[in-house]
Backbone as CSV, one residue per row, in Angstrom:
resi,resn,N_x,N_y,N_z,CA_x,CA_y,CA_z,C_x,C_y,C_z
1,MET,6.478,90.592,255.328,5.099,90.113,255.422,4.178,91.236,255.856
2,ALA,4.618,92.021,256.847,3.790,93.125,257.344,3.559,94.170,256.263
3,ILE,4.624,94.491,255.533,4.507,95.485,254.471,3.571,94.998,253.370
4,ALA,3.769,93.764,252.940,2.928,93.205,251.877,1.467,93.156,252.295
5,ALA,1.221,92.812,253.563,-0.158,92.750,254.054,-0.781,94.133,254.112
6,GLU,-0.051,95.113,254.642,-0.593,96.452,254.813,-0.802,97.179,253.489
7,LEU,0.008,96.875,252.488,-0.124,97.508,251.165,-0.986,96.684,250.208
8,ASN,-1.554,95.589,250.725,-2.414,94.715,249.913,-1.685,94.171,248.681
9,LEU,-0.401,93.871,248.858,0.383,93.397,247.718,0.030,91.971,247.331
10,PHE,-0.377,91.158,248.297,-0.770,89.790,247.956,-2.017,89.805,247.079
11,GLU,-2.978,90.638,247.454,-4.186,90.770,246.638,-3.844,91.312,245.246
12,LYS,-2.934,92.267,245.206,-2.509,92.848,243.927,-1.974,91.786,242.978
13,HIS,-1.250,90.824,243.526,-0.644,89.784,242.694,-1.520,88.534,242.583
14,GLY,-2.707,88.596,243.179,-3.691,87.538,242.940,-3.555,86.298,243.802
15,VAL,-3.125,86.483,245.062,-3.024,85.326,245.957,-3.540,85.721,247.340
16,ASN,-4.257,84.812,247.972,-4.825,85.056,249.299,-3.849,84.561,250.362
17,VAL,-3.328,85.469,251.177,-2.342,85.125,252.198,-2.803,85.663,253.545
18,GLU,-2.802,84.813,254.547,-3.127,85.227,255.919,-1.861,85.153,256.770
19,PRO,-1.255,86.293,257.091,-0.064,86.275,257.946,-0.441,85.976,259.393
20,ILE,0.294,85.071,260.024,0.076,84.732,261.428,1.339,85.074,262.202
21,LEU,1.219,85.982,263.162,2.368,86.427,263.941,2.508,85.549,265.184
22,TYR,3.615,84.823,265.289,3.872,83.941,266.424,4.644,84.688,267.506
23,SER,4.236,84.500,268.756,4.981,85.097,269.862,6.166,84.228,270.260
24,SER,6.103,82.937,269.898,7.199,82.008,270.172,7.671,81.402,268.855
25,TYR,8.911,81.666,268.513,9.458,81.237,267.221,9.376,79.732,267.013
26,THR,9.710,78.954,268.046,9.801,77.505,267.875,8.446,76.841,267.650
27,GLU,7.355,77.536,267.971,6.017,76.954,267.753,5.679,76.836,266.267
28,ILE,6.379,77.580,265.443,6.119,77.546,264.000,6.297,76.133,263.447
29,PHE,7.309,75.428,263.934,7.705,74.180,263.285,6.716,73.047,263.526
30,GLY,6.128,73.006,264.697,5.102,72.005,264.949,3.885,72.231,264.059
31,ASP,3.503,73.490,263.894,2.351,73.807,263.046,2.659,73.571,261.574
32,LEU,3.904,73.797,261.194,4.300,73.539,259.810,4.334,72.041,259.541
33,ALA,4.850,71.285,260.487,4.931,69.833,260.322,3.554,69.183,260.288
34,SER,2.610,69.723,261.064,1.267,69.144,261.129,0.374,69.589,259.974
35,GLY,0.823,70.586,259.220,0.011,71.102,258.127,-0.977,72.165,258.559
36,LYS,-0.870,72.631,259.809,-1.773,73.677,260.295,-1.558,74.971,259.536
37,ILE,-0.321,75.216,259.124,-0.011,76.368,258.285,0.598,75.877,256.976
38,ASP,0.430,76.664,255.925,0.903,76.276,254.598,2.370,76.620,254.379
39,ALA,2.854,77.604,255.121,4.230,78.053,254.939,4.703,78.706,256.217
40,GLY,6.005,78.829,256.342,6.564,79.465,257.521,7.860,80.180,257.206
41,TYR,8.082,81.238,257.961,9.349,81.955,257.909,10.277,81.321,258.930
42,SER,11.511,81.015,258.541,12.382,80.228,259.412,13.835,80.388,258.999
43,GLY,14.712,79.936,259.885,16.097,79.752,259.484,16.214,78.483,258.657
44,LEU,17.116,78.475,257.699,17.342,77.266,256.898,17.735,76.099,257.798
45,TYR,18.538,76.368,258.803,19.015,75.316,259.714,17.843,74.595,260.373
46,GLU,16.862,75.355,260.833,15.725,74.770,261.512,14.881,73.914,260.567
47,ILE,14.771,74.353,259.315,14.022,73.573,258.324,14.706,72.224,258.095
48,LEU,16.025,72.242,257.976,16.764,70.996,257.769,16.639,70.073,258.984
49,LYS,16.730,70.661,260.164,16.718,69.848,261.382,15.317,69.329,261.713
50,SER,14.278,70.066,261.332,12.914,69.681,261.691,12.445,68.436,260.965
51,GLU,13.101,68.099,259.854,12.767,66.885,259.104,11.278,66.836,258.723
52,ILE,10.748,67.967,258.294,9.348,68.034,257.862,9.245,67.406,256.476
53,PRO,8.405,66.397,256.307,8.311,65.726,255.006,7.883,66.683,253.892
54,ASP,8.550,66.567,252.754,8.165,67.288,251.535,8.028,68.791,251.752
55,ILE,9.021,69.382,252.419,9.043,70.829,252.601,9.903,71.448,251.506
56,LYS,9.528,72.642,251.042,10.256,73.292,249.960,10.620,74.727,250.350
57,VAL,11.901,75.041,250.296,12.372,76.406,250.511,12.267,77.144,249.188
58,VAL,11.426,78.190,249.137,11.147,78.847,247.858,11.832,80.192,247.697
59,LEU,12.245,80.816,248.796,13.000,82.066,248.661,13.787,82.336,249.930
60,ILE,14.802,83.163,249.778,15.646,83.583,250.898,15.238,84.990,251.287
61,THR,15.013,85.210,252.570,14.643,86.542,253.023,15.872,87.381,253.373
62,ASP,16.861,86.742,254.005,18.047,87.501,254.420,19.164,86.582,254.879
63,HIS,20.336,87.140,254.930,21.470,86.578,255.656,21.605,87.378,256.946
64,SER,21.739,86.698,258.071,22.026,87.402,259.307,23.474,87.866,259.270
65,ASN,23.685,89.140,259.559,25.025,89.722,259.458,25.305,90.584,260.685
66,GLY,25.145,89.966,261.857,25.395,90.674,263.103,24.154,90.917,263.941
67,ALA,22.986,90.575,263.412,21.736,90.834,264.133,21.441,89.789,265.200
68,GLU,22.249,88.734,265.278,22.062,87.742,266.332,23.419,87.210,266.773
69,GLY,23.454,86.726,267.989,24.729,86.235,268.496,24.637,85.845,269.958
70,LEU,25.801,85.613,270.559,25.887,85.120,271.925,26.271,86.261,272.872
71,VAL,25.331,86.603,273.749,25.549,87.624,274.776,25.941,86.913,276.069
72,VAL,27.000,87.379,276.729,27.518,86.681,277.911,27.763,87.663,279.050
73,SER,27.927,87.119,280.246,28.194,87.948,281.421,29.546,88.644,281.271
74,PRO,29.719,89.785,281.940,30.928,90.606,281.730,32.243,89.901,281.998
75,ASP,32.252,88.841,282.825,33.503,88.162,283.141,33.986,87.251,282.019
76,ILE,33.134,86.994,281.033,33.508,86.147,279.897,34.043,87.047,278.783
77,LYS,35.302,86.863,278.443,35.959,87.751,277.480,36.250,87.077,276.147
78,MET,36.466,85.745,276.175,36.847,85.036,274.957,36.315,83.613,274.996
79,ALA,36.531,82.879,273.903,35.952,81.541,273.756,36.340,80.610,274.902
80,LYS,37.580,80.619,275.315,38.034,79.677,276.353,37.303,79.881,277.673
81,ASP,36.790,81.102,277.897,36.069,81.389,279.130,34.691,80.730,279.165
82,LEU,34.236,80.196,278.034,32.924,79.545,277.972,32.939,78.133,278.547
83,LYS,34.122,77.563,278.719,34.214,76.179,279.195,33.551,76.033,280.561
84,GLY,32.600,75.094,280.639,31.889,74.835,281.877,30.740,75.781,282.162
85,LYS,30.487,76.722,281.260,29.439,77.712,281.479,28.077,77.210,280.994
86,THR,27.020,77.811,281.558,25.644,77.501,281.167,25.193,78.515,280.132
87,ILE,24.814,78.007,278.957,24.459,78.876,277.836,23.024,78.584,277.394
88,GLY,22.238,79.627,277.280,20.853,79.480,276.863,20.709,79.510,275.352
89,ILE,20.027,78.498,274.808,19.721,78.448,273.383,18.228,78.159,273.230
90,GLN,17.770,78.059,272.002,16.342,77.919,271.748,15.968,76.454,271.501
91,GLY,15.880,75.690,272.571,15.401,74.320,272.478,16.229,73.405,271.601
92,GLN,17.498,73.728,271.409,18.378,72.941,270.543,17.761,72.735,269.162
93,LEU,16.936,73.690,268.739,16.348,73.613,267.408,16.946,74.672,266.499
94,SER,17.126,75.854,267.006,17.498,76.968,266.149,18.967,76.950,265.762
95,GLY,19.321,77.864,264.885,20.691,77.984,264.407,21.676,78.362,265.487
96,SER,21.201,78.671,266.687,22.110,78.985,267.792,23.065,77.823,268.049
97,GLU,22.537,76.613,267.995,23.350,75.411,268.183,24.467,75.349,267.146
98,PHE,24.125,75.641,265.914,25.062,75.576,264.798,26.156,76.631,264.942
99,LEU,25.756,77.871,265.196,26.744,78.940,265.251,27.647,78.809,266.473
100,ILE,27.065,78.489,267.626,27.878,78.367,268.843,28.870,77.218,268.719
101,THR,28.411,76.065,268.205,29.314,74.918,268.069,30.424,75.217,267.066
102,THR,30.081,75.869,265.957,31.094,76.248,264.972,32.128,77.177,265.600
103,TYR,31.655,78.112,266.395,32.556,79.045,267.099,33.453,78.299,268.087
104,LEU,32.867,77.377,268.850,33.655,76.594,269.811,34.725,75.768,269.102
105,ARG,34.336,75.105,268.021,35.286,74.262,267.293,36.441,75.079,266.732
106,LYS,36.146,76.276,266.267,37.208,77.134,265.729,38.193,77.545,266.809
107,ASN,37.756,77.444,268.071,38.609,77.859,269.177,39.027,76.682,270.061
108,GLY,39.024,75.473,269.485,39.544,74.311,270.171,38.650,73.727,271.246
109,LEU,37.368,74.102,271.248,36.414,73.565,272.216,35.343,72.773,271.477
110,SER,34.446,72.155,272.246,33.362,71.401,271.629,32.054,71.709,272.341
111,TRP,30.971,71.201,271.771,29.643,71.402,272.335,29.557,70.870,273.770
112,THR,30.302,69.796,274.060,30.258,69.187,275.394,30.992,70.019,276.441
113,ASP,31.709,71.051,276.006,32.417,71.905,276.967,31.503,72.925,277.631
114,ILE,30.280,73.064,277.123,29.325,73.976,277.738,28.092,73.188,278.184
115,ARG,27.259,73.813,278.974,25.985,73.220,279.380,24.884,74.038,278.716
116,ALA,24.223,73.453,277.736,23.173,74.159,276.995,21.826,73.947,277.668
117,VAL,21.087,75.032,277.852,19.745,74.954,278.430,18.772,75.690,277.510
118,ASP,17.527,75.266,277.573,16.490,75.823,276.708,15.951,77.118,277.307
119,VAL,16.127,78.221,276.581,15.582,79.506,277.020,14.995,80.224,275.815
120,SER,14.167,81.201,276.102,13.597,82.029,275.041,14.528,83.196,274.765
121,PRO,14.789,83.520,273.497,15.674,84.650,273.199,15.112,85.977,273.690
122,GLU,13.785,86.038,273.855,13.146,87.270,274.313,13.399,87.543,275.795
123,LYS,13.848,86.512,276.547,13.976,86.616,277.998,15.414,86.856,278.458
124,VAL,16.271,87.293,277.559,17.696,87.375,277.860,17.978,88.200,279.112
125,LEU,17.344,89.359,279.267,17.640,90.214,280.415,17.101,89.650,281.722
126,GLU,16.110,88.766,281.642,15.525,88.183,282.842,16.376,87.046,283.406
127,ILE,17.108,86.362,282.538,17.771,85.137,282.998,19.288,85.181,282.966
128,ILE,19.865,86.080,282.159,21.317,86.110,282.096,21.868,86.546,283.456
129,SER,22.906,85.932,283.879,23.572,86.110,285.180,22.849,85.369,286.300
130,SER,21.490,85.436,286.364,20.778,84.752,287.440,20.641,83.255,287.171
131,LYS,20.404,82.869,285.909,20.201,81.453,285.583,21.183,80.919,284.548
132,THR,21.778,81.808,283.767,22.737,81.383,282.743,23.938,82.322,282.747
133,ASP,24.987,81.875,282.085,26.163,82.728,281.899,26.128,83.442,280.557
134,GLY,25.212,83.016,279.689,25.089,83.631,278.378,23.830,83.150,277.690
135,VAL,23.381,83.910,276.706,22.173,83.564,275.951,22.391,83.909,274.486
136,TYR,22.013,82.974,273.619,22.001,83.281,272.190,20.674,83.977,271.890
137,THR,20.753,85.166,271.315,19.542,85.945,271.061,19.727,86.778,269.803
138,TRP,18.706,87.550,269.482,18.761,88.422,268.299,18.127,89.749,268.632
139,ASP,18.309,90.689,267.732,17.753,92.022,267.958,16.234,91.996,267.928
140,PRO,15.599,92.848,268.766,16.201,93.933,269.558,16.783,93.508,270.906
141,TYR,16.614,92.228,271.270,17.045,91.772,272.599,18.564,91.774,272.733
142,LEU,19.257,91.497,271.624,20.712,91.510,271.640,21.227,92.910,271.983
143,SER,20.680,93.928,271.332,21.114,95.306,271.594,20.750,95.743,273.010
144,GLN,19.596,95.282,273.506,19.187,95.623,274.869,20.181,95.059,275.879
145,ALA,20.591,93.807,275.674,21.544,93.173,276.589,22.900,93.878,276.540
146,LYS,23.325,94.212,275.345,24.600,94.910,275.183,24.567,96.264,275.888
147,ALA,23.428,96.961,275.794,23.280,98.260,276.454,23.310,98.149,277.979
148,HIS,22.973,96.965,278.500,22.997,96.733,279.943,24.371,96.248,280.430
149,GLY,25.356,96.249,279.552,26.714,95.940,279.983,27.187,94.523,279.761
150,TYR,26.373,93.711,279.088,26.789,92.341,278.795,27.661,92.309,277.543
151,ASN,28.535,91.316,277.474,29.472,91.216,276.361,28.863,90.460,275.186
152,LEU,29.173,90.909,274.011,28.758,90.238,272.780,29.990,89.520,272.252
153,ILE,30.041,88.202,272.488,31.292,87.478,272.241,31.412,86.994,270.798
154,VAL,30.300,86.697,270.151,30.325,86.288,268.744,28.959,86.577,268.134
155,THR,28.957,87.034,266.882,27.702,87.270,266.164,27.788,86.625,264.784
156,THR,26.683,86.671,264.089,26.649,86.131,262.734,27.539,86.917,261.776
157,ALA,27.915,88.140,262.145,28.844,88.910,261.304,30.218,88.261,261.272
158,ASP,30.528,87.463,262.299,31.820,86.771,262.358,31.846,85.532,261.472
159,MET,30.656,85.086,261.040,30.549,83.901,260.188,29.544,84.178,259.074
160,PRO,29.862,85.088,258.172,28.907,85.531,257.159,28.412,84.391,256.269
161,GLY,27.100,84.421,256.011,26.496,83.447,255.107,26.085,82.146,255.752
162,LEU,26.393,81.950,257.034,26.082,80.668,257.668,24.665,80.615,258.244
163,ILE,24.101,81.761,258.589,22.741,81.805,259.127,21.847,82.488,258.101
164,ILE,21.026,81.680,257.438,20.158,82.138,256.347,18.707,81.979,256.766
165,ASP,17.916,83.013,256.552,16.480,82.931,256.811,15.736,82.744,255.494
166,VAL,14.689,81.923,255.547,13.993,81.524,254.317,12.484,81.490,254.535
167,VAL,11.748,81.352,253.446,10.328,81.018,253.492,10.171,79.620,252.899
168,ALA,9.529,78.742,253.671,9.349,77.350,253.243,7.864,77.018,253.146
169,PHE,7.491,76.345,252.061,6.108,75.968,251.807,5.938,74.454,251.850
170,GLN,4.708,74.032,252.133,4.358,72.623,252.013,4.553,72.186,250.561
171,GLY,5.208,71.038,250.368,5.502,70.561,249.021,4.255,70.343,248.182
172,LYS,3.179,69.871,248.798,1.931,69.622,248.068,1.391,70.910,247.469
173,LEU,1.455,71.995,248.225,0.976,73.288,247.724,1.841,73.781,246.568
174,VAL,3.136,73.585,246.696,4.066,73.996,245.641,3.773,73.232,244.342
175,LYS,3.517,71.934,244.496,3.261,71.098,243.321,1.923,71.405,242.672
176,GLU,0.882,71.600,243.494,-0.470,71.752,242.956,-0.819,73.187,242.580
177,HIS,-0.138,74.171,243.194,-0.481,75.575,242.941,0.778,76.429,242.728
178,PRO,1.575,76.091,241.730,2.806,76.859,241.514,2.543,78.339,241.232
179,GLY,1.410,78.643,240.598,1.087,80.037,240.313,0.916,80.865,241.568
180,LYS,0.383,80.248,242.632,0.199,80.954,243.893,1.554,81.233,244.558
181,ILE,2.472,80.283,244.424,3.802,80.487,245.012,4.524,81.605,244.265
182,LYS,4.381,81.622,242.954,4.981,82.679,242.148,4.410,84.042,242.539
183,ALA,3.080,84.091,242.729,2.430,85.341,243.118,2.903,85.794,244.501
184,PHE,3.047,84.836,245.416,3.567,85.159,246.749,4.956,85.783,246.631
185,ALA,5.823,85.158,245.835,7.190,85.656,245.677,7.191,87.059,245.068
186,ASN,6.345,87.292,244.084,6.278,88.614,243.458,5.862,89.689,244.467
187,ALA,4.870,89.359,245.290,4.430,90.305,246.319,5.533,90.542,247.336
188,TRP,6.209,89.456,247.724,7.305,89.550,248.701,8.398,90.496,248.202
189,PHE,8.852,90.289,246.974,9.951,91.105,246.460,9.536,92.554,246.253
190,GLU,8.269,92.786,245.947,7.792,94.166,245.857,7.839,94.822,247.236
191,ALA,7.511,94.057,248.282,7.583,94.576,249.650,9.028,94.879,250.048
192,VAL,9.952,94.016,249.643,11.373,94.247,249.928,11.844,95.549,249.289
193,GLU,11.480,95.756,248.032,11.882,96.985,247.335,11.264,98.210,247.996
194,PHE,10.017,98.085,248.451,9.359,99.210,249.131,10.118,99.556,250.406
195,TRP,10.522,98.522,251.169,11.260,98.771,252.407,12.590,99.463,252.124
196,LYS,13.282,99.000,251.092,14.576,99.587,250.756,14.434,101.046,250.304
197,ASN,13.387,101.345,249.542,13.218,102.672,248.956,12.455,103.639,249.847
198,ASN,11.684,103.116,250.797,10.849,103.964,251.663,10.946,103.486,253.114
199,PRO,12.131,103.549,253.706,12.317,102.943,255.028,11.393,103.504,256.110
200,ASP,11.178,104.797,256.134,10.338,105.380,257.182,8.886,104.939,257.033
201,SER,8.365,104.989,255.808,6.988,104.558,255.571,6.829,103.068,255.846
202,ALA,7.816,102.290,255.421,7.765,100.846,255.638,7.808,100.512,257.121
203,ASN,8.674,101.197,257.871,8.778,100.939,259.304,7.469,101.264,260.020
204,ALA,6.779,102.318,259.555,5.484,102.665,260.146,4.469,101.557,259.898
205,LEU,4.517,100.938,258.718,3.608,99.834,258.418,3.917,98.618,259.286
206,ILE,5.204,98.340,259.472,5.611,97.211,260.312,5.171,97.444,261.754
207,HIS,5.363,98.665,262.229,4.917,99.037,263.579,3.415,98.811,263.739
208,LYS,2.647,99.256,262.751,1.186,99.107,262.807,0.780,97.636,262.844
209,HIS,1.446,96.811,262.053,1.041,95.410,261.890,1.506,94.527,263.042
210,THR,2.688,94.811,263.587,3.288,93.907,264.579,3.271,94.439,266.007
211,GLY,3.138,95.753,266.145,3.218,96.345,267.477,4.633,96.611,267.943
212,LEU,5.621,96.287,267.131,7.006,96.600,267.485,7.200,98.115,267.572
213,LYS,8.085,98.541,268.472,8.428,99.952,268.542,9.226,100.340,267.294
214,LEU,9.047,101.578,266.861,9.799,102.038,265.691,11.300,101.926,265.916
215,SER,11.737,102.125,267.151,13.168,102.041,267.456,13.700,100.616,267.333
216,GLU,12.796,99.630,267.339,13.198,98.228,267.252,13.203,97.717,265.813
217,ILE,12.731,98.532,264.883,12.586,98.083,263.496,13.757,98.607,262.670
218,THR,14.590,97.695,262.191,15.752,98.087,261.413,16.259,96.893,260.616
219,THR,16.933,97.164,259.527,17.597,96.093,258.777,19.078,96.018,259.132
220,GLU,19.487,96.790,260.117,20.889,96.743,260.551,21.225,95.346,261.058
221,GLY,22.353,94.820,260.618,22.766,93.488,261.040,22.180,92.379,260.196
222,CYS,21.452,92.753,259.144,20.895,91.728,258.272,20.984,92.183,256.832
223,LEU,21.358,91.254,255.966,21.427,91.526,254.530,20.098,91.101,253.920
224,LEU,19.232,92.080,253.680,17.907,91.819,253.142,18.017,91.458,251.664
225,PHE,17.465,90.315,251.288,17.658,89.775,249.938,16.619,90.299,248.949
226,THR,17.113,90.835,247.849,16.265,91.215,246.726,16.030,89.988,245.838
227,ARG,15.269,90.202,244.779,15.081,89.120,243.809,16.416,88.719,243.175
228,ASP,17.217,89.704,242.793,18.514,89.407,242.173,19.435,88.642,243.129
229,ASP,19.395,89.014,244.407,20.189,88.284,245.400,19.750,86.825,245.471
230,ASN,18.440,86.597,245.418,17.909,85.241,245.449,18.370,84.434,244.241
231,ILE,18.301,85.039,243.077,18.716,84.334,241.857,20.187,83.919,241.963
232,ARG,20.999,84.822,242.462,22.422,84.512,242.635,22.612,83.417,243.684
233,ALA,21.898,83.508,244.807,22.094,82.575,245.911,21.575,81.174,245.604
234,PHE,20.547,81.074,244.765,20.019,79.761,244.415,20.845,79.093,243.314
235,THR,21.883,79.763,242.839,22.816,79.156,241.895,23.845,78.351,242.690
236,ASP,24.018,77.111,242.326,24.894,76.216,243.089,26.353,76.486,242.728
237,THR,26.968,77.377,243.505,28.368,77.730,243.293,29.110,77.626,244.616
238,ALA,30.426,77.743,244.560,31.232,77.719,245.776,31.013,79.005,246.563
239,GLY,31.226,78.931,247.855,31.087,80.113,248.699,29.755,80.139,249.421
240,PHE,29.726,80.857,250.559,28.568,80.819,251.423,27.431,81.738,250.984
241,PHE,27.611,82.462,249.870,26.449,83.205,249.370,25.454,82.237,248.743
242,SER,25.931,81.095,248.293,25.063,80.076,247.701,24.352,79.298,248.796
243,ILE,23.033,79.244,248.731,22.262,78.499,249.722,22.539,77.003,249.626
244,HIS,22.912,76.522,248.453,23.253,75.107,248.296,24.485,74.758,249.132
245,GLN,25.481,75.631,249.095,26.703,75.398,249.856,26.412,75.414,251.360
246,THR,25.657,76.412,251.811,25.332,76.511,253.230,24.497,75.322,253.686
247,ALA,23.548,74.895,252.855,22.708,73.739,253.204,23.553,72.485,253.381
248,ARG,24.547,72.304,252.517,25.414,71.128,252.657,26.223,71.184,253.950
249,ILE,26.763,72.364,254.274,27.533,72.527,255.501,26.656,72.252,256.717
250,GLN,25.436,72.782,256.711,24.540,72.593,257.848,24.102,71.128,257.974
251,THR,23.866,70.480,256.835,23.485,69.062,256.869,24.614,68.213,257.440
252,GLU,25.838,68.487,257.005,26.995,67.755,257.538,27.135,67.986,259.045
253,PHE,26.864,69.214,259.477,26.937,69.517,260.899,25.885,68.728,261.680
254,LEU,24.657,68.702,261.179,23.581,67.965,261.855,23.921,66.480,261.967
255,GLN,24.536,65.941,260.922,24.971,64.546,260.967,26.033,64.345,262.043
256,SER,26.990,65.251,262.104,28.084,65.111,263.069,27.587,65.202,264.506
257,MET,26.492,65.929,264.709,25.916,66.081,266.047,24.942,64.961,266.377
258,GLY,24.595,64.135,265.374,23.610,63.085,265.591,22.216,63.631,265.807
259,ASP,21.935,64.781,265.198,20.675,65.482,265.448,19.556,65.108,264.487
260,ILE,19.863,64.347,263.442,18.827,63.989,262.476,18.908,62.502,262.167
261,SER,17.727,61.887,262.034,17.668,60.465,261.709,17.596,60.243,260.205
262,LEU,16.932,61.159,259.513,16.850,61.106,258.058,17.731,62.209,257.488
263,ILE,18.661,61.845,256.640,19.588,62.833,256.090,18.907,63.580,254.944
264,PRO,18.628,64.877,255.117,17.957,65.615,254.045,18.913,65.890,252.891
265,HIS,18.412,65.801,251.683,19.213,66.161,250.519,18.830,67.573,250.125
266,PRO,19.769,68.524,250.239,19.421,69.919,249.959,18.722,70.130,248.627
267,ASP,19.125,69.395,247.605,18.530,69.601,246.287,17.050,69.240,246.251
268,SER,16.605,68.399,247.185,15.188,68.046,247.225,14.365,69.046,248.019
269,ILE,15.030,69.909,248.777,14.349,70.888,249.623,14.385,72.278,248.995
270,LEU,15.497,72.634,248.362,15.657,73.957,247.787,14.944,74.047,246.442
271,CYS,14.056,75.014,246.315,13.236,75.126,245.112,13.193,76.577,244.652
272,GLY,14.173,76.954,243.828,14.273,78.335,243.385,13.539,78.624,242.077
273,LEU,12.491,77.882,241.811,11.770,78.040,240.534,10.940,79.312,240.460
274,PHE,10.611,79.886,241.624,9.597,80.943,241.671,10.176,82.337,241.856
275,ILE,11.495,82.457,241.873,12.111,83.749,242.168,12.454,84.546,240.915
276,LYS,12.450,83.896,239.749,12.878,84.601,238.543,11.739,85.426,237.973
């Protein structure tokens, strides 16, 4: 988004886009649900769980591949050590719930074996050890915690394809202005190619637009999706590269946790018409 805005790529492709930078990730969903914003960048899991009426996922931005995970105090070495511990997650909304529970289940534990509390991923160094035994966070905070001697017990690299980030639009906008969504996607993919081909220049643009330090800007730990990756992922095939497969797994998980009252049908939410 920062690259496309700074290079005027949205204007180039004929669509007016106003990027809004949120300091708190979870605030996006209330504004998306109320219609205050037309689209939002999010994890697929959060879109499914938020139960926003007539929302459409139009493209995949990336697969998390190690850029987020569970940072814990040094005395915690393995899954069994998490039993009875206090773990910070993001308001039981984000994919942290999904990944941690999947990890626990694989190791013979359950969600009820830990005490989950609502914390901000940005505050990991302020609260770990003093208020929690671990925090689910992402870079650059994950790397900062690791550098301070905390253990990284599980990351998205251990469960490839399960944490997918997407751009989701209001269904009404998609239906009434498909050309604008297509133009948005074209600008987005041009920005992705620019980042891949000109990392230093792209990072400088991101720094200018967001205020992030250059040392904090990297695609390490994330599989940045090109247009071709999107076309492949929106094809309904077996395996976790397919967003259809991941959406079904996440929906089944939400049902098992009792976290959703209306069961979303992935095929009604996933809309890969604009990526080709």
